[in-house]
C-alpha positions in Angstrom: 8.8 -10.0 -24.6 10.6 -7.9 -22.0 9.2 -4.7 -23.6 5.7 -6.2 -23.5 6.1 -7.1 -19.8 7.4 -3.6 -18.9 4.5 -2.1 -20.9 1.9 -4.2 -19.0 3.5 -3.4 -15.7 3.2 0.3 -16.5 -0.5 -0.2 -17.4 -1.2 -1.7 -14.0 0.7 1.0 -12.2 -1.2 3.6 -14.3 -4.5 2.0 -13.4 -3.8 2.2 -9.7 -2.9 5.9 -10.0 -5.9 6.6 -12.3 -8.3 5.0 -9.8 -7.0 7.4 -7.1 -6.7 10.4 -9.4 -10.3 10.2 -10.4 -11.3 11.8 -7.2 -8.4 14.1 -6.6 -10.1 17.2 -7.7 -9.9 20.8 -6.4 -13.5 21.4 -7.4 -16.7 19.5 -8.1 -19.1 20.8 -10.8 -22.7 19.8 -11.6 -22.0 19.7 -15.4 -19.5 16.9 -15.1 -19.7 14.5 -18.0 -17.6 11.6 -19.4 -16.8 12.8 -22.9 -13.4 13.6 -24.4 -14.8 16.9 -25.5 -15.5 17.9 -21.9 -13.3 20.6 -20.4 -13.0 18.3 -17.3 -11.1 15.8 -19.4 -8.9 18.5 -20.9 -7.9 19.6 -17.4 -4.8 17.4 -17.1 -3.7 18.9 -13.8 -7.0 17.9 -12.3 -6.4 14.3 -13.2 -2.8 14.3 -11.8 -1.4 12.5 -14.8 2.0 14.2 -14.4 4.8 12.2 -12.9 6.6 15.4 -11.8 6.4 16.9 -8.4 5.1 20.4 -9.0 3.8 22.1 -5.9 4.9 19.1 -3.9 7.1 19.2 -0.8 9.9 16.7 0.0 9.3 14.6 3.0 11.1 11.9 5.1 9.0 9.4 7.0 10.3 7.1 9.7 8.1 4.2 11.0 8.3 1.4 13.6 5.9 -1.4 14.1 4.8 -4.9 15.0 4.4 -7.7 12.5 3.1 -11.2 12.1 4.3 -13.6 9.4 2.6 -16.7 8.0 2.0 -18.9 5.0 -1.3 -20.7 4.8 0.1 -24.1 3.8 3.0 -24.0 6.3 2.4 -25.5 9.7 5.6 -24.2 11.4 5.4 -21.3 13.8 7.4 -18.1 13.2 8.8 -15.7 15.7 6.8 -12.5 15.3 9.2 -9.7 14.1 9.2 -6.0 14.5 9.9 -3.6 11.7 11.7 -0.3 10.9 11.0 1.6 7.8 12.2 4.8 6.1 10.4 6.6 3.2 11.7 9.4 1.0 9.2 11.2 -1.2 7.0 14.1 -2.0 3.8 15.3 -0.4 1.2 17.2 -2.3 -1.8 18.8 -0.5 -4.6 21.1 -1.5 -8.2 22.1 -0.7 -10.7 20.2 -2.6 -14.4 19.6 -3.4 -15.2 23.3 -3.2 -14.8 23.4 0.5 -12.4 25.2 2.9 -12.3 22.2 5.3 -11.6 19.1 3.2 -8.1 18.6 1.8 -6.6 16.1 -0.6 -3.2 14.7 0.6 -0.9 12.4 -1.5 2.5 11.0 -0.8 4.6 9.4 -3.5 7.7 7.7 -2.1 10.5 5.2 -2.3 11.1 3.1 0.8 13.5 0.7 2.6 12.5 -1.5 5.5 13.8 -4.2 7.8 11.4 -6.7 9.4 13.2 -8.9 11.9 12.8 -10.7 15.2 16.1 -9.0 16.2 14.3 -5.7 16.3 11.7 -7.3 18.6 14.4 -8.7 20.9 12.9 -12.1 20.5 14.6 -15.5 20.1 13.1 -18.7 18.8 11.6 -21.1 21.2 11.3 -24.8 20.4 10.4 -25.3 16.7 9.9 -21.6 15.9 11.5 -20.1 12.8 13.4 -16.8 12.9 13.4 -14.3 10.0 15.2 -11.2 8.9 13.7 -9.4 5.8 15.0 -6.4 3.9 12.5 -4.8 1.6 12.6 -1.9 -0.8 10.1 -0.5 -3.3 7.9 2.4 -4.2 4.3 3.4 -3.4 1.6 6.0 -3.2 -0.5 7.1 -0.3 -3.6 9.1 -0.8 -6.4 10.3 1.4 -9.0 13.1 2.0 -8.9 14.8 5.4 -10.5 17.4 7.6 -8.7 20.6 8.3 -8.5 21.7 12.0 -7.4 25.3 12.0 -4.9 26.7 9.6 -2.2 24.1 9.5 -3.6 21.0 11.2 -5.7 18.1 9.8 -6.8 14.5 10.3 -6.4 12.5 7.1 -7.7 8.9 6.8 -5.7 7.2 3.9 -5.2 4.3 1.7 -1.8 3.3 0.2 -0.3 0.6 -2.0 3.3 -0.5 -2.9 5.2 -2.6 -5.3 8.3 -4.0 -3.7 11.1 -6.6 -3.6 12.0 -8.6 -0.5 15.0 -10.6 0.6 14.2 -12.9 3.5 16.7 -14.9 5.6 15.0 -17.7 7.5 16.8 -19.3 10.4 15.7 -22.8 11.5 16.2 -24.4 15.0 19.3 -26.5 15.4 17.2 -29.6 15.5 15.5 -29.4 12.1 13.7 -32.6 12.8 11.2 -30.4 14.8 10.1 -28.9 11.5 8.2 -30.6 8.7 10.5 -31.1 5.8 7.9 -29.8 3.4 7.8 -26.5 5.3 11.6 -26.2 5.0 11.5 -27.0 1.3 8.9 -24.2 0.7 10.7 -21.6 2.7 14.0 -22.4 0.9 12.3 -21.1 -2.2 12.4 -17.6 -0.6 15.5 -17.9 1.5 18.2 -15.3 0.7 16.9 -14.3 -2.7 14.9 -11.3 -3.9 11.2 -11.9 -4.4 8.5 -9.6 -5.8 5.6 -8.5 -3.7 2.8 -6.0 -3.1 1.1 -4.4 -0.1 -2.0 -2.4 0.8 -2.2 -0.2 3.9 -4.9 1.9 5.6 -4.5 4.3 8.4 -4.8 7.8 9.7 -2.4 10.8 9.4 -2.4 13.4 12.1 -1.0 16.6 10.6 0.2 18.7 13.5 1.7 21.5 11.4 2.9 22.2 7.9 6.2 20.4 8.8 5.1 17.5 11.1 2.8 14.6 10.6 2.2 11.6 12.8 1.1 8.3 11.2 -0.7 5.1 12.4 -1.6 2.3 10.0 -2.2 -1.3 9.3 -0.6 -3.0 6.4 -1.1 -6.3 4.7 1.7 -7.4 2.4 2.6 -10.6 0.4 5.8 -12.0 -0.9 5.5 -14.1 -4.1 7.1 -17.5 -4.2 7.8 -16.8 -7.9 6.6 -14.0 -10.2 4.1 -15.4 -12.6 3.8 -12.1 -14.6 0.6 -12.6 -16.5 -1.3 -14.0 -13.6 -0.1 -11.2 -11.4 -1.0 -8.7 -14.1 -4.5 -10.1 -14.4 -5.0 -10.1 -10.6 -3.7 -6.5 -10.5 -6.0 -5.3 -13.2 -9.0 -6.8 -11.5 -8.1 -5.0 -8.3 -7.5 -1.7 -10.1 -10.9 -2.1 -11.9 -12.7 -2.7 -8.6 -11.0 0.3 -7.1 -12.0 2.4 -10.1 -15.7 1.3 -9.7 -15.5 2.4 -6.1 -14.1 5.8 -7.2 -17.3 6.5 -9.2 -19.5 5.7 -6.2 -17.3 7.7 -3.8 -17.4 10.7 -6.3 -21.2 10.7 -6.0 -20.9 10.7 -2.2 -18.6 13.7 -2.3 -20.9 15.6 -4.6 -24.0 15.1 -2.4 -22.3 15.0 1.1 -18.8 16.3 1.0 -18.4 16.0 4.8 -19.0 12.3 4.6 -16.6 11.7 1.7 -13.3 11.3 3.5 -14.7 8.6 5.8 -16.5 6.7 3.1 -13.4 6.8 0.9 -11.3 5.4 3.7 -13.7 2.6 4.7 -14.6 1.4 1.2 -11.1 1.5 -0.4 -9.5 -0.2 2.6 -12.3 -2.8 2.9 -11.8 -3.7 -0.7 -8.0 -4.0 -0.3 -8.4 -6.1 2.9 -10.8 -8.5 1.1 -8.5 -8.8 -1.9 -5.5 -9.6 0.3 -7.5 -12.1 2.3 -8.3 -13.9 -1.0 -4.6 -13.9 -1.9 -3.6 -15.7 1.3 -4.2 -19.1 -0.5 -3.7 -17.9 -4.1 -1.1 -15.2 -4.5 -2.5 -14.3 -7.9 -6.2 -14.7 -7.0 -8.5 -15.6 -8.8 -5.9 -17.5 -10.9 -4.5 -20.8 -9.7 -1.2 -20.1 -7.9 0.8 -20.9 -4.8 0.2 -19.3 -1.4 2.5 -16.4 -0.6 4.4 -15.4 2.5 2.1 -12.9 4.2 2.8 -10.1 6.7 0.3 -8.2 8.8 1.9 -5.1 10.2 0.8 -2.3 12.6 2.9 0.7 12.0 3.4 4.0 13.8 5.6 6.8 12.6 6.5 10.5 12.1 6.9 12.4 8.8 8.9 15.6 8.5 7.9 17.8 5.5 10.3 20.4 4.2 
């Protein structure tokens, strides 16, 4: 059973990577076809199936931001926290779509973050609940951007992560101010690791080969409990939807390359936003499941590329 679960998890992760990799091409040809005999299919480097980091550069990213926390079926108010995040990974970039002004930029990373009202310098007022969350996980960021000069670019992006969170909730001294049902639900998360996912959209401002500024908006959820098969089904639905979008975006790139990066950014992030909106009440939408703890986060940061 454990092997089967691990295999299914790898299928979902692979599906996410595949939906992004479908467009990640350094060329676009008119004789593209979808047959195993096609040379396009045999060009494994094009499809970015390798899990190595050839031609990639190590990078460190530091981010700070503002967050909001909620759960749809909890009436209590939370103190809005701030966050600090560090990412370690590899950035790969290349010209693409037979142009000298459009680039493909991807960032595969591990990360650790702290989201806490302590970082915001805020204390609870009245019946508000304080929180301190540590989170770690891995993710991939990808986007198409426009080159500005030799080493500068603007890159709209979409990213996703799989992560594990440990949240410490702190209630007011007079717990009678809080509904007992709310406390019971939050205690299911309190001081224990919980699985979660996130989606993020934003813009990278590449100032030079070694310095990138980031600004993004992230929606993340923390599962009350990990119902593996429902999560797997929900994840596959999202991956399939992203894959269908890839086919449409590919056609946009072929006919109007200059519009491709913007269309890619808008469509992929709109889909992710809609999916996470549906998951506010059912964490494994469309399957019947509990509401998750949800975070909405505005993040700003700097990435140093080596």
